[in-house]
C-alpha positions in Angstrom: 0.0 0.0 0.0 1.3 3.5 -0.9 2.1 5.8 2.1 -0.5 8.3 0.9 -3.3 5.7 0.7 -2.3 4.4 4.2 -2.7 7.8 5.8 -6.0 8.4 3.9 -7.4 5.2 5.2 -6.5 6.2 8.8 -8.2 9.6 8.4 -11.4 8.2 6.8 -11.8 5.6 9.6 -11.4 8.2 12.3 -14.2 8.8 14.8 -14.1 12.4 13.6 -15.9 11.3 10.5 -18.6 9.6 12.5 -19.6 12.7 14.3 -18.1 11.9 17.7 -18.4 14.6 20.4 -15.7 17.1 21.3 -13.4 15.9 24.1 -13.8 17.4 27.6 -11.0 18.7 29.7 -9.4 16.3 32.2 -8.5 17.2 35.8 -4.8 17.8 36.1 -3.0 17.0 39.2 -0.1 15.1 40.7 -1.1 11.9 38.9 -1.2 13.7 35.6 1.7 16.1 35.1 1.3 18.5 32.3 2.1 17.5 28.7 2.6 19.9 25.8 3.0 18.6 22.3 5.3 21.2 20.7 5.0 20.1 17.1 1.7 19.6 15.3 0.0 20.7 12.1 -3.6 21.9 11.5 -5.7 23.6 8.9 -6.0 23.8 5.1 -3.2 23.3 2.7 -2.3 24.1 -0.9 -4.3 21.2 -2.3 -7.4 21.8 -0.1 -10.6 21.4 -2.1 -9.0 19.9 -5.2 -10.6 16.5 -4.6 -7.4 14.9 -5.9 -7.0 11.4 -4.3 -3.3 11.5 -5.0 -2.7 14.8 -3.0 -0.4 14.3 0.0 -2.2 14.7 3.3 0.1 17.4 4.4 -1.2 19.6 1.5 -4.9 19.0 1.9 -6.5 19.4 5.4 -5.6 18.5 8.9 -8.7 18.7 11.0 -8.0 20.2 14.5 -10.7 18.0 15.9 -8.5 15.0 15.1 -5.7 16.5 17.1 -8.0 17.3 20.0 -9.3 13.8 20.1 -5.9 12.1 19.8 -4.4 14.4 22.5 -7.2 13.4 24.8 -6.5 9.8 24.3 -2.8 10.2 24.7 -2.9 12.4 27.8 -1.7 15.6 26.1 -3.0 18.8 27.7 -1.9 21.4 25.2 -0.7 21.3 21.6 1.3 23.8 19.6 -0.2 24.0 16.1 0.9 25.6 12.9 -0.1 25.4 9.2 0.5 22.5 6.8 2.0 23.1 3.4 1.0 26.3 1.5 2.6 28.6 -1.0 2.1 31.6 1.3 0.9 31.7 4.9 -1.1 34.8 5.8 -4.5 33.1 5.5 -3.2 29.9 7.0 -1.8 31.6 10.1 -5.1 33.4 10.6 -6.8 30.1 10.5 -4.4 28.8 13.2 -5.2 31.8 15.3 -8.9 31.1 14.9 -8.4 27.6 16.3 -6.6 29.0 19.3 -9.4 31.4 20.0 -11.9 28.5 19.8 -9.9 26.2 22.0 -7.7 28.4 24.1 -7.1 25.8 26.8 -6.0 23.2 24.3 -4.0 25.0 21.5 -1.0 27.3 21.3 -0.4 28.8 17.9 2.8 29.3 15.9 3.0 31.2 12.6 4.6 29.6 9.6 6.4 31.4 6.8 8.3 30.6 3.6 11.6 32.4 3.2 11.4 32.5 -0.6 7.7 33.2 -1.5 7.3 35.7 1.3 10.7 37.4 1.4 10.5 41.0 2.4 7.0 40.7 3.8 7.7 38.4 6.8 8.7 41.1 9.2 5.3 42.9 9.0 3.3 39.8 8.8 4.9 38.2 11.8 4.7 41.3 13.9 0.9 41.3 13.3 0.5 37.6 13.8 2.2 37.8 17.2 1.0 41.1 18.5 -2.6 41.1 17.1 -3.4 37.4 16.5 -1.6 36.1 19.6 0.7 33.5 17.9 3.6 32.5 20.0 6.4 31.3 17.7 7.6 30.8 14.1 7.8 27.5 12.3 9.5 27.0 8.9 11.2 24.4 6.7 14.7 25.4 5.6 17.2 27.8 7.2 15.9 30.9 9.0 16.7 34.1 7.1 18.0 37.3 8.6 14.5 38.8 8.3 13.0 35.9 10.2 15.5 35.8 12.9 15.7 39.5 13.6 11.9 39.7 13.8 11.8 36.7 16.1 14.4 38.4 18.3 12.4 41.6 18.4 9.2 39.8 19.3 10.9 37.4 21.8 9.6 34.2 20.2 11.3 30.9 19.5 11.9 29.5 16.0 11.0 25.8 15.3 12.7 24.8 12.1 13.6 21.9 9.8 16.7 22.5 7.7 18.0 20.3 4.9 21.1 19.6 7.0 21.9 20.3 10.6 25.3 21.9 9.7 23.6 24.3 7.2 21.8 26.0 10.1 24.5 26.3 12.8 25.9 29.6 11.6 22.6 31.4 12.0 22.1 29.9 15.4 25.5 31.0 16.5 25.0 34.5 15.1 21.8 35.2 17.1 22.4 33.9 20.7 19.4 35.9 21.9 17.0 33.8 19.9 15.9 30.3 20.9 16.0 27.8 18.0 14.3 24.4 18.2 15.6 21.9 15.7 12.8 19.6 14.6 13.0 15.8 14.6 16.3 15.6 16.4 17.8 16.8 13.1 16.3 14.2 10.8 12.6 13.4 10.0 11.9 9.7 10.5 15.6 9.1 11.0 16.2 9.3 7.2 19.8 10.2 8.0 20.8 8.8 11.4 24.1 10.8 11.3 22.0 14.0 11.5 20.7 12.9 14.9 24.4 12.7 16.1 25.2 16.1 14.6 22.2 17.6 16.2 23.0 16.2 19.6 26.6 17.5 19.4 25.5 20.9 18.2 23.1 21.2 21.1 26.0 20.5 23.5 27.9 23.5 22.1 25.1 26.1 21.4 23.2 27.4 24.4 20.3 28.6 22.3 19.8 25.4 20.3 17.1 22.9 21.5 16.0 19.6 19.9 12.4 18.4 19.5 11.8 14.7 19.8 9.2 14.2 17.0 9.4 11.4 14.5 12.6 9.9 15.6 12.3 6.3 14.3 15.8 5.0 15.4 15.1 5.2 19.1 18.7 4.6 20.1 19.5 8.2 19.0 16.7 9.6 21.2 18.1 7.6 24.1 21.6 8.9 23.3 20.4 12.5 23.2 18.6 12.0 26.6 21.7 10.5 28.0 24.3 13.0 26.8 22.3 16.3 26.9 20.8 18.1 29.9 17.1 17.5 30.1 16.6 21.2 29.5 17.7 20.7 25.9 14.9 18.4 24.7 11.3 19.3 23.9 8.5 16.8 23.3 6.8 16.9 20.0 4.8 14.5 17.8 4.6 15.9 14.3 0.9 15.0 14.4 -1.7 14.4 13.2 0.0 12.1 10.6 2.5 10.9 13.1 0.7 9.3 16.1 1.1 11.4 19.3 0.3 8.4 21.5 3.4 6.6 20.2 5.6 9.7 20.3 4.7 10.3 23.9 5.3 6.7 24.9 8.9 7.1 23.5 9.5 9.7 26.2 8.2 7.4 28.9 10.5 4.7 27.6 13.5 6.8 28.3 12.8 6.1 32.0 14.1 9.5 33.1 13.7 10.9 36.7 10.3 12.5 37.0 11.8 16.1 37.2 13.8 15.6 34.0 10.9 14.0 32.1 8.6 16.9 33.1 11.1 19.4 31.7 10.9 17.6 28.3 7.1 17.2 28.4 6.3 20.8 29.2 8.7 22.7 31.3 11.2 23.5 28.6 8.7 24.8 26.0 6.9 26.8 28.7 10.2 28.5 29.6 11.0 29.3 25.9 7.5 30.8 25.5 7.8 32.8 28.7 4.7 31.2 30.2 
């Protein structure tokens, strides 16, 4: 079965399509320490409405209700959401802000921008998205540009990014020590290049403002290595949902068998600190 067909089968069989009710909030206490998923997608993408069965699911529509329901099942209290793939992101970011307004106890919104298609416009757009729409960070694929980083520094927001190679991004991280950078997927989505996990871990040792998110690490030994070699303050839990299963991603953190205080930093304490919450 093709990967696209597999994901579509999962989506179509979801209770969301059967009209199941909205999840209700759980009571949080000592038996349920807070969990924040720092990496999740939502909203409409570039292929939304085209009714093309061959469209990739990260270009069509990620229903926020799916994320809410999966988070409830997994035991995730809050989720950071940002748009799926678009050519430009003004409308998509407004949609993310609308989800946060609708479910303020469940979602934290990040803006997303493209350094090529939106070059020269990002500063003004991001200022509005943070100051007026209430978004709390910036997500991008690629290497953050000067325009992006300087605006993030001005606004005091973190940058969650996914560069082609870890080494490609280290100069910009070094050049802006006042900005917090979160490197997605421990440096390599789905462990496509295991050596990138090693490079990311080594870079995080050297750069005080570089953090690693734990989403979509398939080769678990490299997540174990990062947890063993890095201070717990350097790792941030994320799932890359909804296409990657947040229940499984959260269980990976539990499997690290860290002391409770360190686990709690990874599950929510670190991202709260970077967001100034």
